N, C-alpha and C positions, 0 to 999 in steps of 0.2 A: 358092192363095188370096189374092187382092188384098189390099193391107195399106193401108188409107186416112190420112188424116191427121186426119180429123174423122169423127165415127159419123155425124153431122148436120150440114149445112149451111142456115141460118134464113134464109128470103127474105121480106121483110114489107116495111110502106108505115112511113113514119116516124109517121103518125098510130096505128100497132096499134103502137107501140112497149112503151109498159107491161105491156101483155099479155105480150107476146114476148119482154121483157127477164125478167117473171115466172119464164117457162118456161126461160129463159137459167140463169137462177141455180139453179133444183130440178135442170134437167140436172147441171150442174157438180155439187153434192151427189150426184148419183146416179152420180157418174164416168162421165159420156157425155161425148167430146172432142166440143165443138160449136162451129162458126164462129160466131159472135155479132159484130156490126162492133167494139162498142164494147171487146170483149176483145181487137181485134188493133190498138190504137189505133198502136201502136211501131213494129209490122209495116208497118202500111197507111200510113206515113208516107212521104212522096216516092217513093211507087208510082205506076207508072201504073195507074188502078185499073180502067178500062177492061178489059186485059189481065189482070190479078191477080185479078180478081174471075169473068173467063170460066176463067182457071184452077181457081179456087175450085169452080165451082158444074157446071164441066162434069166434073174428075178429081179432084178432091183428098178428098171425100167421101163416104162411102157410100151416104146419103142427101140427100133434099135435102127440106126442110117446107116447103110454101108456103103462108102466111100470107094466102088468097085476100079479098078486101073490094073494096069501090069503090075506094077509096081505090090499092090495089096494080095496078088495072086502069090507074088513069091513070100511071103514074111512068115515066118513061125509066129510072130504072138500074133496078127491079124488073122491067122487059119485058126489061132484057139479061139480069139474074140467070135468068129464066127461060128464055128462050132458048136460055141457055147449058146450062140442064138437061135442057130438052127435048131439045138434042142430045144431051148423053149417053145421054138414054133412049132414042133412037134408036139408036144407035151400039150400045149394049149390047144392047138388046133384053130387057132385065130391068126387074122395078120399080126407078124409083129416087125419082119424085116422089110423095111425100106430100102432096096436097093438105089443109089444114084452112083450115074457113070463118067466117067471121062473117058473112056474107050471101051471098045467092044471085047476085051480078054474075057475069057468064060469062068467064071466063080464056081468053085465045085459046090453043088448044094443047091444052085441057084439057078431054079428054070429059065429056060431062052421064054417063057412064055410069063415071067412074075411082071408087073407091072413094072416099070421103072423111070427115073428121072434124068436126062441126059443133059449131061453139064457141060457140053463143047458151047454153048451159045446162051447160057444161063449163068447169072452173075451171082457172087455169095449170098447177098442181100437176098435175091427173087429167090434163091432156096429157101434160105431161112423164113421167110414168108409163107411159103409153100410149106413146111414142117410145122410151124407154126398151126398154122391152119387144122394141119391134118391130127396135132394132139390136141386140138379143141382151146388153144388159148386164143382170148378176142383180141384180134390184131387190129390196136390201135393206129398204130403207126400206117397204115396204108389207108386207111380212113380219114387221117388225120392229110395225106399228099394230097388224097382224092382233094379233099375240101380245099385245101391252098392252092390246088390247079383251076376249082372252079372259081376261086375268088379272086383271083388274078389274073392281067390280060393273058390274051392267046403270047404264045412266043416262047414262055417260060418252060423251061426243063427243069424239072424238081425231081431228085431222086436220093436215094436212102447210100450212104456211103460209109460201112461200118457204122461208126456212134453219131454221123452227123448228116443233116440233112443239106444238100448242093442246092445252089439255085443257081443257075445260067440262064440271061437273057441278053440274045445277041442284039438286039436294036440298043439298048444302053452300054453294050459292050459288059455287062454287068456279071461277075461270080464272086459267090459267098459261100459259106459254111457257117451252120450254126449246128450247136449239139442239139440232140433228137432227144435228149433227157428233159431238154428243157424246153422246148418245144412242144412235147407233148404233154406237161406240166401243167403247160397254155392251154392248152387243147383241152384237157380232162377237167379244168376247171373253167371253161368257157371264157378265157381272159385272151385267146391267141389271135382274134381279129381286133379287137382294139388296143392290144398291147406290140403285137406284132405287124397283122397285115395292113393296117389302117394308119397305120406311124409312117414315117421318111425310112424306114430300115431298107425298104427295098423299092427300088423306083418304079413308078406307073407310065 
């Protein structure tokens, strides 16, 4: 089995960076190895980016997530990344490009019959969980959230917001956020219930 440097390489237009950066942050929390340009600033410094990015998008990732949009279709660098990814998909004959669409702009080389995810009603956190599942990373965070929902009274809204887990409870007018890394460590060591859920931290 081929071992890749990255589980997923993200290809996007700069105008869509806010959304994509949120996806990248959650992927890191989930343990997904992700190529996102801001995380690679030191490594990219001084390199011939045309050559290096071709290597990344053609050889170094298990999957390439393309964030398709009107802006994406217009950019020179995104077109370079896309053509490298398409070359890999053609050479390997397997699914490699995972399109996620902000709108219905046609992207050259991506057929309308290709399965895609629409981002209009999907949060970055939700997309990150789907990507993690696709690359084969065990999504412990979702299982942890499901466990907390089952353990707490009805009426709690629990969701992932970038690097925090957010708790809202209308009956007590309660809102709070806790670092996902801290809660996940408790969950992994079977301490979440007695150290967090069974204490007075959350209202019952």
